[in-house]
C-alpha positions as CSV (number, residue, x, y, z in Angstrom):
1,M,-6.1,-110.6,12.8
2,N,-8.5,-112.7,10.7
3,K,-7.1,-113.2,7.2
4,Q,-10.3,-114.9,6.0
5,R,-12.3,-111.7,6.0
6,S,-11.4,-109.7,3.0
7,T,-12.6,-106.4,1.7
8,S,-10.9,-106.8,-1.6
9,P,-13.2,-106.2,-4.6
10,G,-14.6,-108.9,-6.8
11,I,-14.3,-108.6,-10.6
12,G,-15.6,-105.2,-11.6
13,R,-16.1,-104.0,-8.1
14,R,-14.1,-101.4,-6.3
15,P,-13.6,-101.3,-2.5
16,K,-15.5,-99.0,-0.3
17,V,-14.0,-95.5,0.2
18,V,-14.5,-93.4,3.4
19,I,-13.4,-89.8,3.5
20,S,-13.5,-87.3,6.4
21,A,-15.9,-84.4,5.9
22,D,-13.1,-82.1,7.0
23,C,-11.1,-82.9,3.9
24,L,-13.9,-83.1,1.3
25,G,-13.9,-79.5,0.2
26,R,-10.1,-79.5,-0.1
27,F,-10.1,-82.7,-2.2
28,E,-12.8,-81.3,-4.5
29,A,-10.9,-78.0,-4.9
30,L,-7.6,-79.8,-5.7
31,A,-9.3,-82.0,-8.3
32,E,-11.0,-79.1,-9.9
33,G,-7.7,-77.2,-10.0
34,A,-6.0,-80.1,-11.6
35,I,-8.5,-80.6,-14.4
36,Q,-6.4,-78.5,-16.9
37,R,-3.0,-79.9,-15.9
38,N,-3.9,-83.6,-15.4
39,P,-7.5,-84.3,-16.4
40,D,-7.2,-88.1,-16.0
41,L,-6.0,-87.8,-12.4
42,A,-8.5,-85.1,-11.6
43,D,-11.3,-87.3,-12.9
44,R,-10.1,-90.3,-10.8
45,L,-10.0,-88.2,-7.7
46,L,-13.5,-86.8,-8.4
47,G,-14.7,-90.3,-9.1
48,E,-13.4,-91.6,-5.7
49,I,-14.9,-88.6,-3.9
50,G,-18.2,-89.2,-5.7
51,R,-18.5,-92.8,-4.5
52,A,-17.1,-92.2,-1.0
53,R,-19.0,-92.3,2.2
54,I,-18.4,-89.0,3.9
55,V,-18.2,-89.1,7.7
56,P,-17.4,-86.5,10.4
57,A,-13.6,-86.5,11.2
58,A,-14.3,-88.0,14.6
59,K,-16.1,-91.0,13.0
60,L,-13.4,-91.8,10.5
61,P,-12.4,-95.4,11.2
62,Q,-8.9,-95.8,12.5
63,N,-8.1,-98.4,9.8
64,V,-8.9,-96.1,6.9
65,V,-6.2,-94.3,4.9
66,A,-6.4,-90.5,5.4
67,I,-4.3,-87.4,5.1
68,G,-1.5,-87.7,7.6
69,R,-1.9,-91.4,8.4
70,A,1.0,-93.6,7.5
71,V,-0.2,-96.6,5.3
72,T,1.7,-99.7,4.4
73,Y,0.6,-101.3,1.1
74,R,1.7,-104.1,-1.1
75,D,2.0,-103.9,-4.9
76,E,0.6,-107.3,-5.8
77,T,2.4,-107.4,-9.1
78,T,5.9,-107.1,-7.6
79,G,5.2,-108.2,-4.0
80,Q,7.0,-105.0,-2.8
81,E,5.7,-103.4,0.4
82,K,6.0,-99.7,1.0
83,T,4.9,-97.3,3.7
84,V,3.9,-93.8,2.8
85,T,1.9,-90.9,4.3
86,P,-0.7,-89.2,2.0
87,V,-0.5,-85.4,2.4
88,F,-1.8,-82.3,0.5
89,P,0.5,-81.4,-2.4
90,E,2.3,-78.5,-0.7
91,D,3.4,-80.9,2.1
92,A,4.7,-83.7,-0.2
93,D,8.2,-84.9,0.3
94,I,9.0,-88.2,-1.4
95,A,12.3,-88.5,0.4
96,R,10.3,-88.5,3.7
97,G,7.6,-90.9,2.3
98,R,5.0,-88.1,2.2
99,I,3.1,-88.5,-1.1
100,S,0.7,-86.0,-2.5
101,I,-3.0,-86.9,-2.7
102,L,-2.6,-85.6,-6.3
103,T,-0.6,-88.6,-7.5
104,P,-1.9,-91.8,-8.9
105,I,-0.9,-93.7,-5.7
106,G,-2.4,-91.0,-3.5
107,V,-5.7,-91.1,-5.3
108,A,-5.7,-94.9,-5.3
109,L,-5.1,-95.2,-1.5
110,I,-7.1,-92.4,0.0
111,G,-10.2,-93.7,1.9
112,L,-9.4,-97.4,1.7
113,A,-9.5,-99.6,4.8
114,E,-6.9,-102.2,5.8
115,G,-7.3,-105.3,3.7
116,A,-8.8,-103.5,0.7
117,S,-7.3,-104.0,-2.7
118,I,-7.7,-101.7,-5.7
119,H,-6.6,-101.5,-9.3
120,W,-4.4,-98.5,-10.1
121,D,-2.6,-97.3,-13.2
122,T,1.0,-96.2,-12.9
123,R,2.4,-93.1,-14.5
124,D,3.6,-95.4,-17.3
125,G,0.1,-96.7,-17.9
126,E,0.7,-100.1,-16.3
127,R,-2.3,-101.5,-14.4
128,R,-1.5,-103.0,-11.0
129,V,-3.3,-104.1,-7.8
130,L,-2.5,-102.5,-4.4
131,T,-3.5,-104.0,-1.1
132,V,-3.6,-101.9,2.1
133,L,-1.8,-103.9,4.8
134,N,-1.8,-101.4,7.7
135,V,-2.9,-97.9,8.6
136,A,-1.2,-96.2,11.5
137,C,-3.8,-94.0,13.1
138,Q,-1.9,-91.2,14.8
139,D,-2.4,-87.5,15.4
140,V,-2.1,-85.6,12.2
141,P,1.2,-83.6,12.2
142,E,0.6,-79.9,12.4
143,G,0.2,-78.3,9.0
144,L,-1.1,-81.5,7.4
145,E,-4.7,-81.2,8.6
146,A,-7.5,-79.9,6.3
147,Q,-7.7,-76.2,6.3
């Protein structure tokens, strides 16, 4: 692994986002449905979708965070590393490390590649930097795939 090559953003730049075409419609519907309940989060998700490169599911790089793929990230403020699996809201189970795409961390991580860093705002309004350390590309468990 080459540590010199970094995809982390420079000042004012956000890392590239890649999303599977299979999930695009579902992400848009979730964001639109959340506009009344949580407009800031819905706007962030729509913003990430808007700047994403959309690819067929078969062409989604294995090192990119996607629904059903376990991701290990580091909070650069605390140094804490954590592994979670982004899922659709109905499949979320924090005790099992399955986080909803409709959470600040879910929106921040989705579509990022290993090595990418992004600013995100906690629910308490604190700004932090997250770095994607590893994405475990595996078969998506039944029921977690886009429908």
